[in-house]
N, C-alpha and C positions, 0 to 999 in steps of 0.2 A: 829457546828464543825463536828459532826458525819456525817451529811448530805453532807458536803463538801468532806469528805474522801470517802464516798460512791460514790458520783458523779465522783470524780477523778478516783477511781478504775474502774468504768464503762467506763470512757473515755479511760483508758489504755487498758482495755479488748477489746474494739472496735478496737483499733490499733493492738493488737495482732491477733485478728480475721482477720483483713485486711491483715496482713502479712501472716497468714496461707493460706488465700484464694489465695494470690499471688503465694505462693509455689505450691499449688494445680493446678493452671492454667498454671504454667510455663512448657514449653516443654524442657527447658535446664536442669532441675533438674531431676536426675535419682537416682537410688539406690546406685550408686558409686560416686556421687558428693560430694566433700569436702566443708567444710564451707568457706574456703578461696576463692574458685571459686564462691560460691554463693554471697559472699560479693562483689566481682568484677562485677558479673553479675547484681546485684540489687542496686549497690551503688547510682545510680541516680534516683531510683524509690521512689516516695513520701511515699509509704507504708513501705519501708525499713527505710527511714530517719525519719519517724514519731515516732519511738521508740528509746529512748536514751539508754536503757539497752541492750547492745550487748550480754551480757551473756544470757538473757532471749530469745533473738532472736536466738542465737545459740542453745539453748535448744529446742525451737520450731522447728528449722530446723532439728536437730538431730532426734527428734521424727518423723518428716515427712519422713526423709530418712529411718528410721527404718520401718515405715509402708510400704514404697515402697519396701524394701527388703523382708518383709513378703509376700506382694502380689506377688512378683516375685517368691519366693520360692513356694508359693501355686500354681501358674500357672505352674511352672516347674514340680511339683509333679503331678498335674492333667494331664499334657501332658505325663509324664512318665507312669502313670497308664493307660492312654488311649492306649499308644503304647504297653504295656504289654498285655492289653486286646485283641488288634488286633492280636498280635502274638499268643496268646492262642487260639483265634478263628480260625486262619489259621491252627495252628497245629492240633486242634480238627477236622477241616474239612478234613485235609489230612489223619488223622487216620481213619475217617469214610469212605473216598474214598478207602483207602487201605484195610480196613476190607471188604467193599462191593466187591472189586475186588477179594479178597481171597475167599469169599463165592461163588462168581460166578465161579471161577476156580474149586473150590471143587465140585460144583454141576455139572459142565461139566464133570469132571473126573468120577463121580459116574454114569453117564448115560450109 
């Protein structure tokens, strides 16, 4: 009896993993996709049909979308940091050029 339960759990886990893989491979699912759109998108896919517990599928879907949101935020943060670094470097370069120009003007005046 225990072995049957274990085998059944493994069987269900394989189906969940197949559904997760389907979400990861999908180009239609983004960080703003809602569950209702996912259902209509995947309603004919065997990996979606293979799991009868829609609550569990929705939970897996929501976790996937949360991960996509985290990745998007990290990407935006990285891009913002990179932009600030560029601005800082440009500003720093302008200050150096301005300082060198002033020093050059001062040396010309003192001659």
